[in-house]
C-alpha positions in Angstrom: 75.5 37.4 94.1 74.6 40.9 92.6 74.6 44.1 95.2 71.3 46.8 94.9 72.4 50.2 95.1 70.2 53.3 95.5 70.9 57.2 95.1 68.0 59.5 95.4 67.8 63.3 94.8 65.6 65.4 95.5 66.1 69.6 95.1 63.8 71.6 96.8 65.3 74.7 97.2 67.1 76.1 94.2 69.6 79.3 93.6 67.8 80.2 90.3 64.5 78.6 90.2 61.1 78.8 91.6 61.5 76.4 94.7 59.8 73.0 94.5 57.7 71.9 97.7 57.5 68.1 97.2 61.0 66.7 95.8 63.2 66.4 98.8 60.4 64.5 100.5 59.9 62.4 97.0 63.7 61.2 97.2 63.7 60.3 101.2 60.4 58.1 100.8 62.3 56.4 97.8 64.9 55.9 99.9 63.5 55.0 102.9 61.4 52.8 101.2 63.8 50.9 99.2 65.8 50.5 103.1 62.8 49.2 105.7 60.5 47.6 103.2 62.5 46.7 99.9 65.9 45.2 102.0 68.7 47.4 100.2 71.6 47.8 102.5 71.3 51.4 104.3 75.1 51.8 103.3 74.0 51.3 99.6 70.9 53.8 99.6 72.5 57.4 99.1 70.3 60.7 99.7 71.5 64.4 98.1 69.4 66.7 99.0 69.2 70.4 100.3 69.5 69.1 103.9 71.0 65.3 103.6 73.6 64.5 105.7 76.8 64.1 104.4 78.6 60.5 103.1 81.0 59.5 105.4 83.5 62.5 104.2 81.7 63.5 101.1 79.0 66.3 101.3 75.6 65.2 100.1 74.7 68.7 98.6 73.4 67.8 95.2 75.9 70.5 93.3 76.4 69.1 89.9 80.1 68.3 90.8 79.2 66.3 93.8 76.4 64.6 91.5 79.4 63.6 89.2 81.7 62.9 91.3 79.6 60.3 93.2 78.8 58.6 90.6 82.3 58.9 89.2 83.9 57.1 92.7 81.3 54.5 92.7 81.7 53.2 89.2 85.3 53.1 89.9 85.5 51.7 93.7 82.4 49.7 94.2 79.7 48.9 91.4 80.5 45.4 89.5 78.9 44.2 86.4 75.1 43.1 87.2 74.9 45.0 90.0 70.9 46.3 90.7 71.1 50.7 90.7 68.0 52.9 91.4 68.9 56.6 90.2 66.0 58.3 91.5 65.9 62.4 90.8 63.0 64.8 91.7 63.7 68.2 90.4 64.0 70.4 87.3 64.6 68.8 84.1 65.3 71.6 80.8 65.8 70.9 77.3 68.5 72.6 75.7 69.5 72.6 72.0 67.2 69.2 71.8 69.5 67.7 74.7 67.9 67.3 78.3 69.9 68.3 80.9 69.1 67.6 84.7 69.4 70.7 86.7 71.5 70.8 90.0 70.8 73.0 92.7 73.0 75.7 91.1 71.6 75.4 87.7 71.2 78.4 85.5 68.2 78.3 82.9 70.6 80.8 81.0 73.4 78.6 81.2 72.3 75.4 80.5 74.7 73.9 78.9 77.6 74.9 81.3 75.5 74.2 85.0 73.4 71.2 83.5 73.9 67.7 83.9 73.1 66.3 80.4 71.3 63.2 80.5 73.3 61.1 77.7 76.4 61.1 79.7 74.8 59.6 82.4 73.2 57.2 80.4 75.9 56.1 78.4 78.5 55.9 81.9 75.7 53.6 83.3 75.2 51.4 80.4 79.5 51.1 79.9 79.4 50.1 84.0 77.4 46.9 83.1 75.1 48.2 85.5 71.2 46.7 85.8 70.1 50.1 86.0 66.3 51.6 86.9 66.0 55.2 85.8 63.3 57.3 87.4 63.1 60.7 86.6 60.4 62.8 88.5 61.1 65.8 85.9 59.7 69.8 86.6 59.5 71.9 84.1 60.2 75.6 84.5 57.4 78.2 84.3 57.7 81.3 82.0 61.5 81.0 81.4 63.5 79.6 78.2 63.9 76.5 80.0 60.3 76.0 79.6 60.7 73.6 76.6 59.7 70.0 76.6 62.1 68.1 78.3 62.0 64.4 78.1 62.2 62.7 74.0 66.0 62.4 74.2 66.0 61.0 77.4 63.1 58.2 75.9 65.4 57.5 72.5 68.7 57.3 74.9 66.9 55.0 76.9 65.8 52.5 74.1 69.1 52.8 71.9 71.3 51.6 75.2 68.5 49.4 76.7 68.4 50.7 80.1 65.2 50.8 82.2 63.5 54.1 82.5 60.8 55.6 83.8 59.7 59.3 83.4 56.8 61.2 85.4 55.1 62.6 82.4 54.8 62.6 78.8 57.6 65.1 77.1 55.0 67.8 76.2 53.2 67.6 79.9 53.8 68.9 83.4 54.8 66.9 86.5 52.8 68.2 89.4 52.8 68.2 93.1 50.3 68.6 96.0 50.7 69.8 99.5 47.9 67.7 100.4 50.0 64.0 99.5 53.1 65.1 100.4 54.5 64.4 97.3 54.5 64.6 93.6 51.8 62.6 92.3 53.6 60.4 90.0 55.6 59.5 93.3 53.2 59.3 95.4 52.0 56.6 92.5 55.0 55.1 92.4 55.3 54.6 96.2 51.8 53.2 96.6 52.6 50.9 93.2 55.4 49.4 95.3 53.6 49.0 98.9 51.2 47.0 97.0 53.7 44.4 95.7 53.7 45.7 91.9 57.0 46.2 91.7 58.1 42.9 91.2 58.2 43.4 87.1 59.0 46.7 85.2 55.6 45.5 83.1 53.8 45.6 86.4 54.5 48.7 87.4 53.9 50.2 84.0 50.2 49.1 83.9 50.2 50.5 88.0 51.8 54.5 87.0 49.8 54.2 84.0 46.3 53.8 85.6 46.9 55.4 89.1 48.8 58.9 88.2 45.9 60.4 86.1 43.8 59.3 88.9 45.4 61.5 91.4 45.6 64.5 88.8 42.1 64.0 88.2 41.4 63.8 92.2 43.4 66.9 93.0 41.8 68.9 90.2 45.5 69.0 88.3 46.0 68.7 84.5 46.5 65.2 83.9 50.3 63.8 83.5 50.9 60.0 82.0 54.0 58.1 83.0 56.5 56.7 80.1 58.3 53.6 80.6 61.0 52.4 78.8 61.2 48.1 79.7 64.8 46.4 77.7 64.1 43.5 75.6 66.2 41.8 78.5 64.1 42.7 81.5 65.6 42.6 84.4 65.0 42.0 88.8 64.2 45.5 90.0 63.8 44.1 93.7 66.1 42.0 95.9 64.6 38.5 95.9 62.3 38.2 99.5 63.7 35.1 101.5 62.3 32.1 100.2 62.0 33.1 96.4 63.6 31.0 95.6 60.9 28.4 96.2 58.5 30.3 93.8 56.9 29.1 90.6 59.5 29.7 87.9 57.4 32.6 86.4 57.7 34.9 88.9 61.1 35.1 88.5 62.1 37.7 86.2 65.7 36.6 84.4 67.4 38.9 82.2 67.2 37.2 78.6 70.6 35.9 78.0 71.1 34.0 81.7 67.8 32.5 81.3 68.9 29.4 79.9 71.3 29.1 82.6 68.9 30.0 85.3 66.4 27.3 84.3 68.7 24.4 82.7 71.7 24.4 85.2 72.5 25.5 88.6 74.4 28.6 88.5 78.2 29.8 89.6 78.1 31.0 93.0 80.0 34.1 93.6 81.9 34.7 97.2 80.2 38.1 98.4 81.8 41.1 97.8 82.3 42.7 101.3 86.0 44.3 101.8 84.9 47.3 99.3 81.3 47.9 100.5 82.4 47.6 104.4 85.2 50.1 103.6 83.2 52.4 101.6 83.4 56.3 102.7 79.8 57.0 102.2 78.8 53.9 105.1 77.6 54.9 108.4 80.2 54.3 111.1 78.1 51.7 113.4 76.9 47.9 111.5 73.7 48.1 110.6 72.3 44.7 110.1 68.5 44.3 108.0 66.9 40.9 108.0 63.8 40.2 105.6 61.4 38.5 107.0 58.8 36.7 104.7 55.3 37.8 106.4 52.1 36.8 105.3 49.3 39.5 106.8 46.0 38.4 106.6 44.4 42.0 105.4 42.9 42.1 102.4 44.7 44.8 99.8 43.7 48.0 99.9 41.9 49.3 96.9 42.5 52.9 95.0 39.8 55.1 95.1 38.5 58.7 94.9 38.4 58.7 98.7 41.5 56.6 100.0 44.6 57.0 97.8 48.1 55.7 99.0 46.4 53.3 101.6 49.1 51.9 103.9 49.1 50.8 107.2 51.9 50.6 109.8 51.4 47.2 111.0 52.7 46.2 107.7 56.0 47.4 107.3 57.6 44.7 109.1 60.9 44.7 107.5 60.2 42.5 104.8 58.8 43.8 101.0 55.1 43.6 101.5 53.0 41.5 98.9 49.2 41.7 99.3 47.4 38.3 100.1 44.6 37.3 98.3 41.4 39.6 98.1 39.9 36.1 99.7 40.0 32.9 101.7 40.0 30.0 99.7 39.8 26.5 101.6 39.5 23.2 100.5 35.7 21.5 100.3 35.5 18.2 101.0 32.1 16.2 99.1 29.6 15.2 100.9 28.5 11.3 100.8 25.4 10.9 99.4 23.9 8.3 100.3 21.7 5.3 98.0 22.9 7.2 94.9 21.7 6.0 91.8 24.0 3.6 89.7 23.7 6.2 86.2 24.8 9.0 89.0 27.9 7.1 89.8 29.4 6.0 86.5 28.2 10.1 85.5 30.8 11.1 88.3 33.5 8.4 87.8 33.0 9.1 83.5 33.4 13.0 84.2 36.4 12.5 86.7 38.3 10.2 84.6 37.7 12.5 81.7 39.4 15.4 83.5 42.1 13.2 84.9 42.7 12.5 81.3 42.6 15.8 79.8 45.2 17.1 82.7 47.9 14.1 81.4 47.9 15.8 78.1 48.0 19.2 79.1 51.1 18.2 81.1 53.0 16.2 78.2 52.1 19.4 75.9 53.7 21.5 77.8 56.9 19.4 78.9 57.2 18.5 74.8 60.4 20.6 74.7 62.0 19.2 77.7 61.2 15.4 77.0 62.9 16.2 73.2 65.8 17.6 75.4 66.0 14.6 77.2 65.4 12.4 74.3 68.3 13.7 72.3 70.7 12.5 74.9 68.7 9.2 76.1 70.4 6.7 73.5 72.6 6.2 70.2 69.2 5.8 68.3 68.0 8.9 68.7 71.0 11.0 66.6 69.2 8.6 63.4 65.6 9.5 64.6 67.1 13.4 64.8 68.3 13.0 61.3 65.1 11.9 59.9 63.3 14.7 61.8 64.9 17.5 60.1 63.6 16.8 56.4 65.0 18.7 53.8 64.9 22.2 55.3 68.1 23.7 55.5 69.6 24.4 58.4 71.2 28.4 59.0 75.0 29.3 59.0 75.6 25.9 56.9 77.3 25.7 53.5 75.9 22.9 52.4 73.1 20.7 52.9 73.3 18.0 55.8 72.6 14.3 54.2 70.0 12.4 56.5 72.5 9.5 56.2 76.1 9.3 57.9 77.7 9.6 54.2 79.4 12.8 53.2 77.8 15.4 51.3 79.3 15.8 47.7 79.3 19.2 46.0 79.6 19.9 42.5 81.9 22.8 41.7 81.5 24.6 38.2 85.4 22.3 37.4 83.1 19.0 38.0 85.3 18.2 41.0 83.6 16.8 44.0 84.4 17.6 47.3 83.3 16.5 50.5 83.2 18.0 53.8 85.8 18.0 56.3 85.4 16.3 59.3 85.3 19.7 61.4 82.5 20.5 58.9 80.2 17.4 60.1 81.0 17.9 63.3 79.5 21.9 63.1 76.5 20.8 61.1 76.0 17.5 63.8 75.6 20.3 66.4 73.6 22.3 64.2 71.2 19.6 64.0 71.1 18.7 67.7 70.1 22.5 68.1 67.4 22.6 65.8 65.9 18.9 67.0 65.7 20.7 70.5 64.2 23.8 68.3 66.6 26.3 69.5 68.1 29.1 67.7 71.9 29.0 66.7 71.7 32.8 66.2 70.6 33.3 70.0 73.3 33.1 72.8 70.8 32.0 75.6 69.7 29.0 73.3 73.2 28.0 72.5 73.6 28.4 76.4 70.6 26.5 77.4 72.2 23.3 74.6 75.4 23.2 76.5 73.6 23.3 80.2 71.6 20.2 78.9 74.6 18.2 77.6 76.8 18.6 80.9 74.1 16.6 82.5 75.4 13.7 80.1 77.8 12.1 82.3 81.0 9.6 80.8 80.2 6.5 79.3 76.8 7.4 78.9 75.7 7.1 74.6 76.8 10.2 72.5 79.1 11.2 75.7 82.1 12.0 73.5 80.0 13.8 70.5 77.7 15.8 73.0 81.4 17.0 74.3 82.4 18.0 70.7 79.0 19.8 70.5 79.9 21.9 73.7 82.9 23.0 72.4 81.6 24.1 69.1 78.6 26.0 70.7 80.8 27.9 72.7 82.5 29.0 69.9 79.6 30.0 68.3 78.6 32.5 71.8 81.7 33.8 71.1 81.3 34.5 67.6 77.7 36.4 68.3 79.4 38.2 71.3 82.5 39.2 69.0 80.1 40.4 66.2 77.9 42.1 68.4 80.9 44.1 69.7 82.2 44.9 66.1 78.9 46.7 65.9 79.8 48.4 69.1 77.2 46.4 71.2 79.1 46.2 74.2 77.1 45.6 76.7 75.2 42.9 74.6 78.3 41.5 73.7 79.7 41.4 77.3 76.5 39.9 78.6 76.5 37.1 75.6 80.3 36.0 76.2 79.4 36.0 80.4 77.1 32.9 79.5 80.9 31.0 78.7 81.3 29.7 82.4 84.3 28.8 84.2 83.9 24.9 83.2 84.4 25.5 79.4 87.5 25.8 77.7 86.9 28.8 76.4 86.7 31.1 79.6 89.8 32.7 79.7 89.2 33.9 76.0 85.9 35.0 76.7 87.1 37.1 80.1 90.1 38.6 77.7 87.2 39.8 75.7 84.8 40.6 78.0 87.7 42.6 79.4 88.8 44.0 76.2 85.3 45.0 75.3 84.7 46.7 78.5 88.0 49.0 77.9 86.2 49.8 74.2 83.5 50.7 75.7 84.6 53.4 77.8 86.8 54.3 75.2 84.1 54.8 72.7 82.1 56.5 75.3 85.0 59.0 76.1 85.8 59.6 72.2 82.0 59.8 71.1 81.7 63.0 73.8 84.5 64.3 72.6 82.9 64.2 68.8 80.0 65.8 70.2 81.7 68.5 72.2 83.5 69.3 68.5 80.3 69.5 67.1 79.0 71.8 69.6 81.3 74.3 68.7 80.0 74.5 64.8 78.5 77.7 63.7 77.2 77.5 60.2 78.8 80.4 58.0 82.0 80.4 60.5 85.1 78.6 58.8 87.1 79.4 62.2 84.3 77.3 64.2 84.9 74.5 61.9 88.9 74.9 62.5 88.4 74.4 66.1 86.2 71.7 65.9 88.9 69.6 63.8 91.6 70.2 66.2 89.0 68.7 69.1 88.3 65.7 67.1 92.0 65.5 66.3 92.3 64.4 69.6 90.5 60.8 69.3 93.4 58.2 69.3 94.2 56.4 66.3 92.7 52.5 66.8 90.2 53.4 69.4 86.5 52.9 69.0 85.6 56.2 67.3 88.6 57.5 65.4 86.9 56.5 61.8 84.2 58.6 62.7 86.5 61.1 64.1 88.3 60.9 60.8 85.2 61.1 58.6 83.6 64.0 61.0 87.7 66.1 60.1 87.4 65.5 56.4 83.5 66.8 56.3 84.5 69.7 58.1 88.1 70.6 56.2 85.2 70.5 53.0 83.3 73.2 54.6 85.8 75.3 55.1 86.8 75.1 51.8 83.1 75.3 50.5 83.0 78.8 52.4 86.2 80.0 50.7 85.1 79.3 47.5 81.7 81.2 48.2 83.8 84.3 49.2 86.0 84.2 46.1 83.3 83.6 43.7 81.7 87.1 45.5 85.2 88.8 45.0 86.7 88.6 48.6 89.9 87.0 47.6 91.5 88.0 50.5 88.9 86.5 52.8 89.1 83.5 50.4 92.6 82.8 50.9 92.3 82.9 55.1 89.7 80.4 55.3 91.5 78.2 52.6 94.7 78.5 54.7 92.2 76.9 58.0 92.0 73.4 56.4 94.7 71.7 58.1 97.2 69.4 56.4 95.7 65.9 57.8 92.5 66.6 56.0 91.2 65.4 52.3 91.1 68.8 51.3 93.6 70.3 52.1 95.7 69.8 48.7 93.0 70.9 46.8 92.6 74.3 49.3 96.2 74.8 48.3 95.6 74.7 45.0 92.9 77.2 45.3 95.1 79.5 47.3 97.1 79.6 44.3 95.2 80.7 42.2 93.4 83.3 44.3 97.1 84.9 44.9 97.5 84.7 40.7 94.2 86.7 40.3 94.9 89.0 43.4 98.2 90.0 41.9 96.2 90.4 38.2 93.7 92.5 40.1 
């Protein structure tokens, strides 16, 4: 079972920025809501402000070192893949050299790269950890300093690239505002109201609520408009713990990740034992044991309406320990029709006829809505179904098949240029049949979740039932197809998506050990790739155009990327490109008659690079020219 975590950071008193009024209150309010109303465990909700108490033996003072150490230790000792994390930050943000930074308490606007926390580093590390992240950034921009530049564009691009759920308090070109009257920033005030109104169950609902309420708050308090921005990943995730009894809700009220949706709908999930040992021994946990119980309440009150006179309307009596979901605006009761005495026959006929038509319409609607399910069940009902499936395919060619599938069981003969007739192998026939079954169920062989749905459906067929043996072979083929899709994603360095796909291969499948080994390998490669990519970015940051020595230093840093690790090929390309730049600078200086400078510059080209031999030849020519001159 996944755990829910939260880190709320709010900084009022900066050492080198103007103080903020509400950042600390923002973080405290978010943390309090998650614990008291959303059901997060208190020991899993961590607060970092100017005055927050220590977390066990660790300081909660929001310095760069403390924030990064906290993230590293949680990733190493506490977080597990698929855990949920809310990371909330309220404070200053800075854009420096087109990179976005969060500023800790000691952040210096004149030394952003040295004192700021690079957002890219945080987002990449969270993505590699395999967490379901909700990143909420209420970023303030400093007025009247060189840090007064649009911040947030890189964050939005990274969130889209890494598929991390992210909410920014305003557009990059806007400013985020506070209000002493509200006691919060406008964005945080709108966020709290959205959550307490029950609109925080999905990112889509939350985005709609914030987009409507935040500008209204700004207008009401006579401040410039700010419009929050939300990045919603293609695989949406639950952002709050389920309420007790929530499993009884309709399926469309629960948000499942795309890749696990099929299993959740078609087959029972494999329960995992609760992970308590690490959590109970965590250094940030409080010394006393705190128990929280979620109670599902149904308050008989009308939902508070947002208007210009009453913003953030909440009632103390609603905070009952569970997350408040507002009831309907009106109470509806069933009404029994009055008896009509001595009704004319023609009226009774119309009433009975109309009722019959309504019933028939409902039955037709039910059949149409469940047509896909009937097709899936019918696929495994009897052996005659297979013949019907093949006849229903027609002449369309299935994806990923090398040959067209015959409508009969006769092997397909394909004429080669040498006029030799070749029949498909038994394995090819089995794969074709598995693909045919997928197509009949309207499932796609290029989507791991569809393959998982097919497996879950086939597993319901018991030994002795029609097509049992054939479907067991299909399960093996579909499992291999999932693993192949995951391998393809990993080769494209989409490690998070690769892991998500491979996790659909469950313990009862024969490929489970192979999938788990691949998952562990990809997670290691993902960490290596992020580390090596960060190293290359640091190398690239050393370069100053026109200065050959900076290219040489960048090459030395890029050499630290180990051979065989992800990113090594990128490092080699960069090294060769930078060596060519050095040689170009040397040639320019030689053309200007600066032979000594040209020779010294060309000597900076390292031996391991593609330009090394050309650089050595050039040095010899320039030395000869220098002697003649």
